[in-house]
Biopython code that builds the backbone (N, CA, C, O; Angstrom):
import numpy as np
from Bio.PDB.StructureBuilder import StructureBuilder

atoms = [
    (1, "UNK", "N", (157.507, 112.626, 106.290)),
    (1, "UNK", "CA", (157.064, 112.043, 107.473)),
    (1, "UNK", "C", (156.209, 112.981, 108.276)),
    (1, "UNK", "O", (156.577, 113.390, 109.377)),
    (2, "UNK", "N", (155.022, 113.336, 107.702)),
    (2, "UNK", "CA", (154.071, 114.248, 108.369)),
    (2, "UNK", "C", (153.174, 113.517, 109.290)),
    (2, "UNK", "O", (152.537, 112.522, 108.943)),
    (3, "UNK", "N", (153.140, 114.057, 110.517)),
    (3, "UNK", "CA", (152.280, 113.556, 111.495)),
    (3, "UNK", "C", (151.847, 114.545, 112.526)),
    (3, "UNK", "O", (152.425, 115.632, 112.518)),
    (4, "UNK", "N", (150.910, 114.326, 113.416)),
    (4, "UNK", "CA", (150.484, 115.118, 114.322)),
    (4, "UNK", "C", (151.238, 115.097, 115.560)),
    (4, "UNK", "O", (151.082, 114.115, 116.284)),
    (5, "UNK", "N", (152.089, 116.085, 115.950)),
    (5, "UNK", "CA", (152.977, 116.121, 116.978)),
    (5, "UNK", "C", (152.554, 116.908, 118.141)),
    (5, "UNK", "O", (151.936, 117.966, 118.019)),
    (6, "UNK", "N", (152.917, 116.342, 119.387)),
    (6, "UNK", "CA", (152.425, 117.111, 120.620)),
    (6, "UNK", "C", (153.339, 116.818, 121.676)),
    (6, "UNK", "O", (154.075, 115.836, 121.592)),
    (7, "UNK", "N", (153.358, 117.606, 122.693)),
    (7, "UNK", "CA", (154.260, 117.315, 123.946)),
    (7, "UNK", "C", (153.265, 116.461, 124.892)),
    (7, "UNK", "O", (152.086, 116.790, 125.029)),
    (8, "UNK", "N", (153.751, 115.500, 125.440)),
    (8, "UNK", "CA", (152.917, 114.694, 126.328)),
    (8, "UNK", "C", (153.682, 114.633, 127.808)),
    (8, "UNK", "O", (154.743, 115.221, 128.020)),
    (9, "UNK", "N", (153.054, 113.918, 128.690)),
    (9, "UNK", "CA", (153.477, 113.650, 130.053)),
    (9, "UNK", "C", (154.910, 113.081, 130.071)),
    (9, "UNK", "O", (155.203, 112.196, 129.266)),
    (10, "UNK", "N", (155.697, 113.488, 130.837)),
    (10, "UNK", "CA", (157.147, 112.923, 131.024)),
    (10, "UNK", "C", (157.980, 113.621, 130.049)),
    (10, "UNK", "O", (159.078, 113.115, 129.819)),
    (11, "UNK", "N", (157.624, 114.807, 129.368)),
    (11, "UNK", "CA", (158.534, 115.547, 128.504)),
    (11, "UNK", "C", (158.681, 114.895, 127.153)),
    (11, "UNK", "O", (159.537, 115.336, 126.386)),
    (12, "UNK", "N", (157.919, 113.887, 126.800)),
    (12, "UNK", "CA", (158.086, 113.227, 125.515)),
    (12, "UNK", "C", (157.370, 113.990, 124.444)),
    (12, "UNK", "O", (156.341, 114.623, 124.680)),
    (13, "UNK", "N", (157.902, 113.922, 123.324)),
    (13, "UNK", "CA", (157.182, 114.342, 122.049)),
    (13, "UNK", "C", (156.438, 113.175, 121.414)),
    (13, "UNK", "O", (157.022, 112.102, 121.263)),
    (14, "UNK", "N", (155.216, 113.334, 121.050)),
    (14, "UNK", "CA", (154.487, 112.237, 120.527)),
    (14, "UNK", "C", (153.985, 112.617, 119.278)),
    (14, "UNK", "O", (153.387, 113.684, 119.138)),
    (15, "UNK", "N", (154.204, 111.724, 118.232)),
    (15, "UNK", "CA", (153.680, 112.004, 116.932)),
    (15, "UNK", "C", (152.787, 110.845, 116.465)),
    (15, "UNK", "O", (153.213, 109.693, 116.559)),
    (16, "UNK", "N", (151.532, 111.107, 115.952)),
    (16, "UNK", "CA", (150.599, 110.087, 115.577)),
    (16, "UNK", "C", (150.397, 110.153, 113.993)),
    (16, "UNK", "O", (150.423, 111.172, 113.303)),
    (17, "UNK", "N", (150.188, 108.814, 113.566)),
    (17, "UNK", "CA", (150.074, 108.707, 112.072)),
    (17, "UNK", "C", (149.015, 107.800, 111.854)),
    (17, "UNK", "O", (148.768, 106.959, 112.718)),
    (18, "UNK", "N", (148.245, 107.870, 110.632)),
    (18, "UNK", "CA", (147.299, 106.839, 110.157)),
    (18, "UNK", "C", (147.745, 106.735, 108.766)),
    (18, "UNK", "O", (147.664, 107.686, 107.989)),
    (19, "UNK", "N", (148.284, 105.425, 108.399)),
    (19, "UNK", "CA", (148.986, 105.286, 107.023)),
    (19, "UNK", "C", (148.597, 103.669, 106.682)),
    (19, "UNK", "O", (148.289, 102.792, 107.489)),
    (20, "UNK", "N", (148.712, 103.586, 105.282)),
    (20, "UNK", "CA", (148.649, 102.261, 104.822)),
    (20, "UNK", "C", (149.881, 101.401, 105.441)),
    (20, "UNK", "O", (150.923, 101.975, 105.758)),
    (21, "UNK", "N", (149.730, 100.117, 105.586)),
    (21, "UNK", "CA", (150.728, 99.156, 106.334)),
    (21, "UNK", "C", (152.013, 99.392, 105.903)),
    (21, "UNK", "O", (152.852, 99.603, 106.778)),
    (22, "UNK", "N", (152.407, 99.404, 104.572)),
    (22, "UNK", "CA", (153.764, 99.453, 104.123)),
    (22, "UNK", "C", (154.352, 100.777, 104.307)),
    (22, "UNK", "O", (155.533, 100.941, 104.614)),
    (23, "UNK", "N", (153.486, 101.750, 104.111)),
    (23, "UNK", "CA", (153.944, 103.173, 104.498)),
    (23, "UNK", "C", (154.233, 103.416, 105.928)),
    (23, "UNK", "O", (155.197, 104.087, 106.297)),
    (24, "UNK", "N", (153.386, 102.862, 106.722)),
    (24, "UNK", "CA", (153.665, 102.849, 108.221)),
    (24, "UNK", "C", (154.954, 102.309, 108.596)),
    (24, "UNK", "O", (155.647, 102.917, 109.412)),
    (25, "UNK", "N", (155.369, 101.141, 108.033)),
    (25, "UNK", "CA", (156.553, 100.628, 108.349)),
    (25, "UNK", "C", (157.685, 101.377, 107.912)),
    (25, "UNK", "O", (158.708, 101.411, 108.596)),
    (26, "UNK", "N", (157.574, 102.035, 106.723)),
    (26, "UNK", "CA", (158.709, 102.845, 106.227)),
    (26, "UNK", "C", (158.904, 104.137, 107.068)),
    (26, "UNK", "O", (160.035, 104.559, 107.310)),
    (27, "UNK", "N", (157.718, 104.788, 107.531)),
    (27, "UNK", "CA", (157.728, 105.947, 108.378)),
    (27, "UNK", "C", (158.433, 105.540, 109.723)),
    (27, "UNK", "O", (159.341, 106.209, 110.218)),
    (28, "UNK", "N", (157.990, 104.515, 110.207)),
    (28, "UNK", "CA", (158.607, 104.151, 111.680)),
    (28, "UNK", "C", (160.055, 103.816, 111.479)),
    (28, "UNK", "O", (160.852, 104.183, 112.343)),
    (29, "UNK", "N", (160.469, 103.170, 110.450)),
    (29, "UNK", "CA", (161.904, 102.956, 110.356)),
    (29, "UNK", "C", (162.808, 104.164, 110.131)),
    (29, "UNK", "O", (163.938, 104.240, 110.613)),
    (30, "UNK", "N", (162.236, 105.120, 109.359)),
    (30, "UNK", "CA", (162.863, 106.316, 109.265)),
    (30, "UNK", "C", (162.933, 107.186, 110.453)),
    (30, "UNK", "O", (163.888, 107.947, 110.605)),
    (31, "UNK", "N", (161.975, 107.110, 111.296)),
    (31, "UNK", "CA", (161.768, 107.925, 112.558)),
    (31, "UNK", "C", (162.853, 107.207, 113.499)),
    (31, "UNK", "O", (163.654, 107.920, 114.104)),
    (32, "UNK", "N", (162.892, 105.914, 113.625)),
    (32, "UNK", "CA", (163.943, 105.218, 114.474)),
    (32, "UNK", "C", (165.274, 105.483, 113.970)),
    (32, "UNK", "O", (166.193, 105.590, 114.781)),
    (33, "UNK", "N", (165.485, 105.600, 112.743)),
    (33, "UNK", "CA", (166.840, 106.024, 112.223)),
    (33, "UNK", "C", (167.197, 107.413, 112.610)),
    (33, "UNK", "O", (168.350, 107.690, 112.939)),
    (34, "UNK", "N", (166.257, 108.285, 112.580)),
    (34, "UNK", "CA", (166.549, 109.749, 112.816)),
    (34, "UNK", "C", (166.698, 109.823, 114.343)),
    (34, "UNK", "O", (167.669, 110.421, 114.807)),
    (35, "UNK", "N", (165.801, 109.256, 115.140)),
    (35, "UNK", "CA", (165.679, 109.341, 116.560)),
    (35, "UNK", "C", (166.015, 108.039, 117.108)),
    (35, "UNK", "O", (165.019, 107.402, 117.453)),
    (36, "UNK", "N", (167.198, 107.424, 117.298)),
    (36, "UNK", "CA", (167.500, 106.169, 117.737)),
    (36, "UNK", "C", (166.947, 105.966, 119.252)),
    (36, "UNK", "O", (166.947, 106.879, 120.078)),
    (37, "UNK", "N", (166.477, 104.658, 119.506)),
    (37, "UNK", "CA", (165.970, 104.403, 120.801)),
    (37, "UNK", "C", (166.955, 104.616, 121.973)),
    (37, "UNK", "O", (166.581, 105.097, 123.043)),
    (38, "UNK", "N", (168.200, 104.246, 121.732)),
    (38, "UNK", "CA", (169.231, 104.431, 122.588)),
    (38, "UNK", "C", (169.481, 105.785, 123.078)),
    (38, "UNK", "O", (169.803, 105.861, 124.263)),
    (39, "UNK", "N", (169.393, 106.955, 122.354)),
    (39, "UNK", "CA", (169.593, 108.245, 122.711)),
    (39, "UNK", "C", (168.396, 109.010, 123.043)),
    (39, "UNK", "O", (168.396, 109.896, 123.898)),
    (40, "UNK", "N", (167.252, 108.620, 122.276)),
    (40, "UNK", "CA", (166.031, 109.496, 122.617)),
    (40, "UNK", "C", (164.884, 108.774, 123.221)),
    (40, "UNK", "O", (163.804, 109.354, 123.337)),
    (41, "UNK", "N", (165.067, 107.372, 123.669)),
    (41, "UNK", "CA", (164.132, 106.609, 124.280)),
    (41, "UNK", "C", (162.941, 106.550, 123.325)),
    (41, "UNK", "O", (161.805, 106.695, 123.775)),
    (42, "UNK", "N", (163.155, 106.343, 122.033)),
    (42, "UNK", "CA", (162.135, 106.273, 121.130)),
    (42, "UNK", "C", (161.316, 104.958, 121.121)),
    (42, "UNK", "O", (161.897, 103.872, 121.113)),
    (43, "UNK", "N", (159.986, 105.054, 121.122)),
    (43, "UNK", "CA", (159.160, 103.794, 121.200)),
    (43, "UNK", "C", (157.848, 104.022, 120.683)),
    (43, "UNK", "O", (157.465, 105.176, 120.488)),
    (44, "UNK", "N", (157.048, 102.933, 120.418)),
    (44, "UNK", "CA", (155.717, 103.035, 119.900)),
    (44, "UNK", "C", (154.881, 102.544, 121.116)),
    (44, "UNK", "O", (154.946, 101.355, 121.427)),
    (45, "UNK", "N", (154.174, 103.324, 121.748)),
    (45, "UNK", "CA", (153.359, 102.940, 122.854)),
    (45, "UNK", "C", (152.146, 102.295, 122.515)),
    (45, "UNK", "O", (151.670, 101.475, 123.300)),
    (46, "UNK", "N", (151.508, 102.596, 121.298)),
    (46, "UNK", "CA", (150.223, 102.075, 120.970)),
    (46, "UNK", "C", (150.084, 102.054, 119.380)),
    (46, "UNK", "O", (150.586, 102.958, 118.711)),
    (47, "UNK", "N", (149.448, 101.089, 118.845)),
    (47, "UNK", "CA", (149.090, 101.055, 117.462)),
    (47, "UNK", "C", (147.857, 100.159, 117.315)),
    (47, "UNK", "O", (147.575, 99.345, 118.194)),
    (48, "UNK", "N", (147.117, 100.308, 116.200)),
    (48, "UNK", "CA", (145.931, 99.366, 115.856)),
    (48, "UNK", "C", (145.596, 99.599, 114.352)),
    (48, "UNK", "O", (145.886, 100.623, 113.734)),
    (49, "UNK", "N", (144.990, 98.584, 113.879)),
    (49, "UNK", "CA", (144.428, 98.555, 112.492)),
    (49, "UNK", "C", (143.119, 99.296, 112.454)),
    (49, "UNK", "O", (142.249, 98.972, 113.262)),
    (50, "UNK", "N", (142.899, 100.265, 111.582)),
    (50, "UNK", "CA", (141.630, 100.974, 111.478)),
    (50, "UNK", "C", (140.683, 100.175, 110.668)),
    (50, "UNK", "O", (141.072, 99.208, 110.014)),
    (51, "UNK", "N", (139.478, 100.549, 110.697)),
    (51, "UNK", "CA", (138.298, 99.778, 110.047)),
    (51, "UNK", "C", (138.628, 99.725, 108.601)),
    (51, "UNK", "O", (138.155, 98.782, 107.966)),
    (52, "UNK", "N", (139.451, 100.691, 107.914)),
    (52, "UNK", "CA", (139.590, 100.660, 106.496)),
    (52, "UNK", "C", (141.063, 99.988, 106.148)),
    (52, "UNK", "O", (141.589, 100.015, 105.036)),
    (53, "UNK", "N", (141.570, 99.427, 107.247)),
    (53, "UNK", "CA", (142.876, 98.715, 107.091)),
    (53, "UNK", "C", (144.100, 99.367, 107.160)),
    (53, "UNK", "O", (145.163, 98.794, 106.921)),
    (54, "UNK", "N", (144.004, 100.553, 107.478)),
    (54, "UNK", "CA", (145.280, 101.370, 107.610)),
    (54, "UNK", "C", (145.848, 101.149, 109.111)),
    (54, "UNK", "O", (145.221, 100.508, 109.955)),
    (55, "UNK", "N", (146.974, 101.689, 109.323)),
    (55, "UNK", "CA", (147.660, 101.475, 110.684)),
    (55, "UNK", "C", (147.684, 102.883, 111.361)),
    (55, "UNK", "O", (148.199, 103.872, 110.839)),
    (56, "UNK", "N", (147.067, 102.868, 112.585)),
    (56, "UNK", "CA", (147.192, 104.131, 113.414)),
    (56, "UNK", "C", (148.226, 103.696, 114.308)),
    (56, "UNK", "O", (148.202, 102.555, 114.771)),
    (57, "UNK", "N", (149.257, 104.626, 114.624)),
    (57, "UNK", "CA", (150.262, 104.388, 115.578)),
    (57, "UNK", "C", (150.780, 105.693, 116.024)),
    (57, "UNK", "O", (150.765, 106.719, 115.345)),
    (58, "UNK", "N", (151.300, 105.557, 117.374)),
    (58, "UNK", "CA", (151.922, 106.802, 117.994)),
    (58, "UNK", "C", (153.377, 106.345, 118.238)),
    (58, "UNK", "O", (153.685, 105.211, 118.605)),
    (59, "UNK", "N", (154.291, 107.422, 117.978)),
    (59, "UNK", "CA", (155.636, 107.253, 118.311)),
    (59, "UNK", "C", (156.031, 108.373, 119.343)),
    (59, "UNK", "O", (155.726, 109.548, 119.136)),
    (60, "UNK", "N", (156.712, 107.976, 120.446)),
    (60, "UNK", "CA", (157.263, 108.880, 121.494)),
    (60, "UNK", "C", (158.666, 108.921, 121.482)),
    (60, "UNK", "O", (159.337, 107.933, 121.184)),
    (61, "UNK", "N", (159.170, 110.055, 121.803)),
    (61, "UNK", "CA", (160.661, 110.185, 121.922)),
    (61, "UNK", "C", (160.890, 111.412, 122.850)),
    (61, "UNK", "O", (159.974, 112.216, 123.022)),
    (62, "UNK", "N", (162.156, 111.574, 123.478)),
    (62, "UNK", "CA", (162.555, 112.577, 124.232)),
    (62, "UNK", "C", (163.029, 113.738, 123.179)),
    (62, "UNK", "O", (163.486, 113.457, 122.071)),
    (63, "UNK", "N", (162.870, 115.037, 123.646)),
    (63, "UNK", "CA", (163.125, 116.155, 122.646)),
    (63, "UNK", "C", (164.688, 116.167, 122.350)),
    (63, "UNK", "O", (165.029, 116.558, 121.234)),
    (64, "UNK", "N", (165.632, 115.785, 123.223)),
    (64, "UNK", "CA", (166.923, 115.788, 122.946)),
    (64, "UNK", "C", (167.587, 114.547, 123.303)),
    (64, "UNK", "O", (167.011, 113.799, 124.094)),
    (65, "UNK", "N", (168.778, 114.208, 122.806)),
    (65, "UNK", "CA", (169.477, 112.989, 122.930)),
    (65, "UNK", "C", (170.170, 113.063, 124.318)),
    (65, "UNK", "O", (170.706, 114.096, 124.720)),
    (66, "UNK", "N", (170.127, 111.897, 125.031)),
    (66, "UNK", "CA", (170.812, 111.793, 126.159)),
    (66, "UNK", "C", (172.149, 111.216, 126.127)),
    (66, "UNK", "O", (172.801, 111.112, 127.166)),
]
sb = StructureBuilder()
sb.init_structure("model")
sb.init_model(0)
sb.init_chain("A")
sb.init_seg("    ")
for serial, (resi, resn, name, xyz) in enumerate(atoms, 1):
    if name == "N":
        sb.init_residue(resn, " ", resi, " ")
    sb.init_atom(name, np.array(xyz, "f"), 0.0, 1.0, " ", f" {name:<3s}", serial, name[0])
structure = sb.get_structure()
């Protein structure tokens, strides 16, 4: 699950990916399994299909579980 990770407004850690559709689903599922929404406020604030048909998406989460 390699992506570009950075700290953003509100103290969230944001990771961005550009992947083929099936791989994007797999990565997102693993991310939500590792950082559940209930504890880390994990969410996908934006995504889109690139010109070459891949999925670009960002996932945000809090750095620690609440």
